N, C-alpha and C positions, 0 to 999 in steps of 0.2 A: 738515328737517335731513338725512334720509336721501338726498335728491336731491343734496345737497352732497357726501356721501361717494361717491356713484356717479361724479360727475365727478372727484373727487380720486383714486379708485381707478384710473381710466384712465391716470393719470400715474405710478403706482407699479408697479414691475415685481416679479413674484414669481420671475423667472428667477434661479437662483443665480449669483453672481458668482464667476468662477474666479480672479480676481486678488485678492490680499490687499494692501491698502495701509494697514491700520491694525491695532490690536491687539484683544485680547479685551474689554478694558474699553470701548473705543470701540464695539464691536459691541453691547454691552449697551444702549447709549444709543439707537442708531438702529434696532435690531432688536427686542429684547425690550421695552424701555420704550415705544418708539414704537407698536408694535402692541398692547401691553397697553392703552395709553391710547386708542387708536383703537377697539378692541373695546369698552372701557368706554363710550365715547361712543355707540356704536351701541346698546348695551344700554339706556342711560338714555333713548335717543330712540325706542325701539321700544315704543310704547304697546300695539301689538297683541299683544305677548308678555307684558307685565307687567300690563296692565290699566290702568284709569284712574289717573293720577298722584295725583289727590286726589279724595276723595269726602266731602262734608260733609252733615251732618244737622242739622235745626233744627226748631223748632215750625212749625206751619202758617202760611202766609202768604207764604212765599218759595219760589219754584220751585227745584228741586234743581240744574238746569243753571245758573241764575243764581247761586246760592250757590257752586257749585263754581268757576265762572269768577271771581267776585269774590274769593274767598278765595285763589285761586291767584296772581292778579297783585297783590293788595294785601298779601300775606304773612300767615302765621298766627303764633301765639305760644303760649308755655307760661309758666306761673306759677312763678316761682323758689321760692316757699314750698312748692310741692308737689313739688319736687325734693329736699327735705330727707330724707336717709337715715333720720332718726329717725321719720319718718312714712310709711316705705315700705309698711307693712302697712295703712295707713288710706286709701290712694288706689287708684283703679281703674287709672289710667294715669299714668305719670311726667309731672309738669308740668301735669296737667289737674285742675282743681278750681275751686271758687268763687273769683271775683275780688272782693276787698274793697277798696274805695277806690282809692287810687293805688299799689297793690302793684307791686313790681318784676316786670316781665315780660321775656321774651327773645323778640324777633321773629325769625322764620325766613324768609329771602328767598332763600337760596342755591340752593334747589332749582330755581328758574327758570333759573339760569345754569349749572348743572352740565354739560350737554352742550357748551356753548360754551367753558367754561373747560378741560374735558378735551381738547377738540379743539385749542385753542390750545396747551396744554402738549405735546400730541403733536407739533405742528409745531416747537415750540422744541427738542425733543429730536432732531428730524431735521435741523434746520438746520446744526449743526456738520459733520455728515457730508456734507451737500450742498455746503457751502463747501469742505471739504477735497477732495471729488471734483472740483470745478471747478478749484481751485487746483493740484491734482496734475497735471491735464491729460493723464492717460493715459500718463505717461512709463514707468511700470513695465510697463504692458500692452504698450506699443510694443516694448520690448526683450525682454520675456518671450515675446512672440509669435514673435520671430525664432528663439528656441531651442526652440520648442514641437515635440514629437515628435522631438527629436534624440538621445534616449537610446538609440535603436536605430539601428545603422548596418550597411550592407552592404559587404563587402570589395571587390566588383568594380563593381557598377553600382547605380543607383537602382532600387528595387523598389516598386511600388504594391500595397499589401496590399488596400485597399478604397477606397471613394470618399472617405474622410476621413483615411486614414493612409498616409503614404509613408515608406518606409525609405530614408534617404539614405546616401551614401557617407561614409567617414571624412574625405575631403578636403572635401566640402561642409560637414560639421559644423565643421571647423576654420575655414572661411571665415565661417560664421555667427558663431562665437565671436569672430573677428577684427572683424567688423562691430560686435558689441556692445561690444567693448573700445575700438574707435575712438570710438563714441558716448559711452562713459563717460569716456574720456580727454579728449575735447574739452570736456566739461562739468566737468572736475575743478576744484574750488575755485570754480566759477562757479555752482554749483547750491545755494548755501546757502539760498536762499529755500524750497527743497523741504522741508528739515528744519524751518525756522523756521515755515512754515505748518502743518506737522503738529503741532508742539509747541503752537502757539497754539490750534489747534482742540481739542487734548486739554485744555488749560487752560480753554478755553471750555466744555467738557463739565463740568468740575468746578465752575465758576462757575454754570453752569445748574442743576446739582443743588441747590446751596445756595439759589439764587434761587427754585426751585420749592418748596422747603420753606417759605420765608417767604410766597410768593404763596398757597400752599394754606392756610397758617395764617391769613393775613388773610382769605381767602375764607370760611373756616369760623368767623370771629369769634374767632380766637385759641385755638381748641380743638384744632388739629391737632398742634401741637408735643408735647403731652403725651398724645395719644390712645392710643398704644401702651402707654406705661407705666401710665396709668390703667386700661387694659383688663386688663393682666396682674396688677395689684395689687388689683383690686376683689374684694371678698368677695360672691359671688353670693347668699348667704343674708341679708346685712344691708345691702348697698350697692345703690343704684340703678345699673343697667348704664350705664357711661359712654356707650355708643353710643346709649342711649335719650335721654340729655341732649343729645347733639349732633345725632342723627338721630331725632327723636321719631316714633313711628309714629302717635300720636294727638295732635292739637293743637287749639287753640281759635281761633275767628274771630268777630269781632263785625260783624254786618251791620246797617246803619241805613237805614230808609226812612220815608217820610211815611205816617201813618195817615189814616183817613177824615176826621178833623177837622183835619188839617194838622199834628198834633204828630209829633215824631220818635219812631219806635219802634225799639228795639234788639232784635236777634235774636242770641242767644248760640248759636253753632254748634260742633259737634265735627267735626273733619276727620280722616279716616283717610288717612295718607300712605303709600300702597303703594310709591311710588318709593324711599322711604328704606330699605326692606329691601335694595334693590340698592345704594344709595349707601353704606350703612355697610360693606358688603363691599368695595366698590371702594376707599374711603379707608382702611380698615384694611390692605388689601393694599399700598396706596401708601405708607403710613407705614413699614412694614417694608421695602418694596422701595427706597425712597429712602435709607434708612439703609444697606442693603447696597450699593446702587449708589454712594453717597458714599464708603464705605470702599474698595471696589474701585477707584474712580477715583483716590482718594488714593494707594493702593498703586501704581497704574500710573504716576502722576506721579513718585513716588519712584523707581520703576524707571527711568523715562526720565532722571532726574537722575543715577542711578548709571551708566547707559550713557554719559552725557556725560562723567562724571568718569573712567571706567575704560577707555574705548575706546582710549586711547593709553598708558595707564599700566600695564595689566595684560595680559600675553600669555596667561596662563592663562584670564582672563575671555574673551578673544577666541577662544581655542581651544575652550573649552567651548560658547560661543554658536554659533560657526560650525560646529563639529563636529556639532551637533544637526541641521544642514541637509544633511549629506552622510552616505552610508552607510559610507564607509571613512575611516580617519584622514587628516588633512591634514598635509602636510609642515610640521614645526615651524618651518622658516625662512621659509615663504611669507607667513604672516600678519603677522609683524613688519615685513617689507619693505613689504607693502601698506599697513598701518596707519600707517607712518611717512610715507607720501605722501598720506594722506587727512585731510581735515578731518572733523568730526563729520557734516556733511551727506553727504559721500561715503560714510562708513562706514555710515550709516543707510540710504542709498539702496542700497548693495551688499547689506546684510542683507535688505532687503525684496525685492530682485531674486532673491536666493537662495531666499527663501521661496516664490517663484512658478515656479521651474523645477526640473527633475529634479536630484536630489542628485549623480549622477555627472557630469552636464553642468556643474553649478555648481563641482564640484571641478576639472574641467578649466579652467573659466573662471578660477578663482583661481590655478591654476598658470601659465596663460598671462599673467595680469595681473602676477603676481610676477616672471616672467621679463622682461616688458616694462619694468616699473619698474626692475628691477635693471640692465638693459642700457642703457636710454635716460637714466636719471637724471632723469625728469620729476617726481621727488618735491620738487624745489626749489619754494619758495613763490613765488606770483606777487606782485608788488609792488602796492601800493594804486593806483598810477597805471595799471598795466596792467589791473587789475580795472575801474577806472572807464571806461577807454576801450574795453575789449573786451567788456564785458558785453552790450551790445546786439548786437554782431556775433556773440557766442557764441549768443545766443538765436535769431538768424536761422539760423546754421549748424546748430543742433540741429534746428530744424523742417525744414530742408532735408534733413538726414541721415535723419530719421525718415520723411519722405515717400519719399525714394529707396529706403530699406530696405523 
């Protein structure tokens, strides 16, 4: 299993990404949750650090390695009667005791699949980010790169400070801002898919969290949904630890073989499940984390809905939001002019663009954009026929512009 992770790690970059194309809640999915699940997968796959996953003992006549292998892949079980809190003082281990007749037992087979399920869940939490990064196509990065290091200007001529930083002139900065404005203007109203894809991926994150709760609950035999509440409400002096019922440390296993006379002999074995010490910690963390992640994701979706409703209706909302991106106050007349000409996709694209460039440069960009909108009057909406006939042309022009820039 670890060989799989080695190949997977080669395609995962630890290099910090300088461009922001999503929000805090989105990052919790593909950074914190993804890496938490991946680390958990490595832990349960590292036999050399935890010890043997299962170790069974029985009477003479069965080799230990045979018994361990058999009980691992045929599942172990606990006796329901010996999980009764009323008899908690009369048993050595929860769920372990004499089996009488056809008593009800609980078979435990999940431990064979824990690393595979955790790894699959990690991939599912990373996929929305991968989809969004592909669909976004590097548009924010392309425009933000043009305005990189333009917060410093020289009055007379371009000055090279070191091998990585060049101080340009005021005239050059104005040209770069004009290039960005041109690219933004040519995609005005034609870039709706950018915002649509982002919102769809954010919704996909929310759906995925809910799906993972049900998947994990089914995987643990219906015990995951109430795991956290049972754990916090349990009385340690009188109740059996809920974790011992779901992740038993000692279980039973029955091994059958033929005796010398050809009769079937049953060997009752006790199995120590060392791996469940790690499993219970992982799934307890996941229960609380999925709840927190679900709440944060829901709040992020509510915030996205509020931005959609308020971006054209509230000047104070726009002033507060965009003022957080610039170090000095924005002219109160600029934002209403710009927002009147923008659809939600343009508004959202502009906000993320401002999040990735210097605040002073973004303020100048807003001023230049407001002047251009006010003078040229390109706030008029494009007709549906124009949209249908020019969308493909706009896509081609955008790619050409970005390449030339």
